N, C-alpha and C positions, 0 to 999 in steps of 0.2 A: 765685262760680260754681264754683270748684274746691275749696272748703273741705271738702266731703264727698267724700273720695277714692273711696269705693266707688261712689257714685251718679254721679260725674262723671269716672270713669276714661276715658270715651270723649270726651275734650275736647282741643282744640288751641288754642294761642295763635297768631294770625297778626298779625305786626307789619309795617306798611307796606301800605296798601290801595290801591296803584296798580293797573295793569292785571293784573299777575301775582298780587299778593296778593288782590285783590278776586275774581278768577276762581277762585283756589284756595279762598278762604274760602267762597264761594257753592257751589262744588262739594262741599265737605266738608259743609256744612249740608244740601244736597240728598241726600247719602249718609247722613244721620242722625247726623252728628258734631256735637257742641256746639262752637261757635267763639267765642272771645273775640277780637274784632278791635280792634287798636290803631293809631291814626294820629295824627299831629300836626296834620293839617289839619281844621279844624272843618267845612268844607263836605263833605269826604269822609265824615266820621263821620255827619253829618246824612243824607247820601245813602244810607247803608247801615243807618240806624236801622230796626229792625223786620225787616230781612232776615237779619241774623246773630243768633245767640243773645244775644250782648252785643257792643256796640261802644262804645269810649270814646276820647276825645281825651286823649292823654298823650304825654310825651316819653320814648320808649323808652330813651334813653341815660341816664336818671335812675334809678339803682338804687332809691332810696327810693320813687319813683312806681311802679316795677314791683312792689316788695314790697307796697305798698298795694293793688295790684290782684291780689295773691296769685299772681303769675306763677311764683313759686318753688314753688308746689304743683302745677304742671302737669308732665306727663311729656313733652309734645311741644310744640315751638315752631317756627314758621317765620318767618324774616326775609325779607320781600318787598322790602326797600329795595334799590334797585340803583344809581341814579345818584349818590346821596350816599354816597361811599365811607367818609367819616369816620363818618357816622351808622350805616352798616351794621356797621362793625368795632366801634364802641363798643357798639352794641346787642348784638352777639354776645358781647362781653366781659361785659356785664351778665348776660346769660342764663347764661353759663358760671359766673360768680361765684355766681349764685343756685343753681347746681347742677341746672339743668334737664337731665335725662339724655339727651334726644334733641333736638338743635338742628339744624334745617335752615336753610340760607341761600342766597339767590340771589346769584350773582356775574355781573358784566357783562364781565369780562375774565379772562385767564389769571392776571395778577398779583393781581387781586382775589380770585380763587379760592384762589391760593396762600397769601395772607395769612390768609384765613379758616381754611384748613386748619391753618396754622401755630399759630394761637391756640387751636385745639382744637375747632372746629366739627365736628360729627359727620358731617354730610352737606352737601356743597356742590353746588349745581345751577347749570347755565348754560342756561336755557331756549332762548334764541335760538340759541346755538351748537349745542346738542344737536338741536334741531329742524332746523337747517340741515344737519347731518350726516345725519340720518335721511332728509330729503327728497332729498339728493344720492344716497344709496344707492338710493332708490326710482326716481329719474329715470334713473340710469345703468345699472341692472341689471335682472334678471328678478325682483327681490323685489317682493312685493305689500304687505309690511309689514316693519318692521325696528326692533328695539330693541337698543341697545348698553348693556350693564350695566357694573358695575365690573370692573376687572382684565382688560379686553380680551375679555370674554365677551359673546356676542350671541345673540339669538333672532330668527328670520326666518320669514316665510311665503312660500313660493315654489312654482312649478309643479314637479311631479315630473320629474326628468330621465329620458330614454329608457332609460338603463342600468338603472333600477330597475323597469321595467314587468314585470308578470305574474310576479313572484316574491316570496316572503315576505321580509320585512326580515332574517330570520334567515339567509337565503341570500345576499342582496345585501350584507349587513353594512356599512351606511354608516358606522358608527362606526369599524370597523377600516380600511375602504378610503378614507374621506374625512375622518375625524376629527370627524364631527358625529353627534349623536343625533337621530333622528326622534322627536319628542315626540307628535305627533298627525297625523291624516290627515283632510282635508276632501274629501268626495266631493260632486259636484254634487247639490243638492237634499237633502243630509243634513247633520246637525250634525257638528262636529269630534269625532272619537273618539280615545281614547288609542291610540297605536301599540304593538304587541307584536311579538315575533319572528315570529308567525304572520300578521301583517298583510300582505296581498298588495297591492302598489301597482299601480294601473291608470292607463292613459293618461287625462289630464284631472284627476287627483287633485292637490290642493294639500297640501303638506307643511309642518308646523311643525317647524323644526329648531333645535337649540341647540348651541353649542360655542364654541371660540375664534373671535374675530372674523374672522381671515383664512381659517380653514377654512370658516366659514359663507359668507363672500363667494365663495370659490372654488366651493363646492358649488352655490350659487345660479346661478352662471354656466355650469354644465354644461348641455349640450344633450341 
């Protein structure tokens, strides 16, 4: 599948096709991305036959098997193995040894995430943990949506606070006064538009704001 680099540059290996890996792989295929799915369970592989670009039964901890599948020719790989810590770490080690330039891996605990990062995995994700944090922010505050990125940076959608009503952003200066950047404005019945210094915020507007996590949280709690 990945032998022709130009034709198959839009391709991803997904290893471990449990709930997380399966959902990710199917979503990628739906988005037009070619996916090579790998799992050690024959029943899982059979269940996804015809739904992924390619799906094979193989031991992802076996470097030779991964070379036979040309995994070393892919630019991106995702390890969806969670509960089997040893298999997750060994698979990550194999992918890094093969020189895959972008390795993503699922972690189920802080220690698991730390080990993956220590051996050189480029992107470590904790789906349950991250979703729990996101929902907590939505339940506890005035945020309508919330995404926390690396290094304490966050993006949120929230109701515009009263202090910004009826004046351009260049006058209310949320970046200087609150430490956040208003990226976009959503008005009732209209699509989100990019915010500019001339954008006048009105009562009922929704704002998409970005900045340091604490600054974003504080801004969203303003009345």
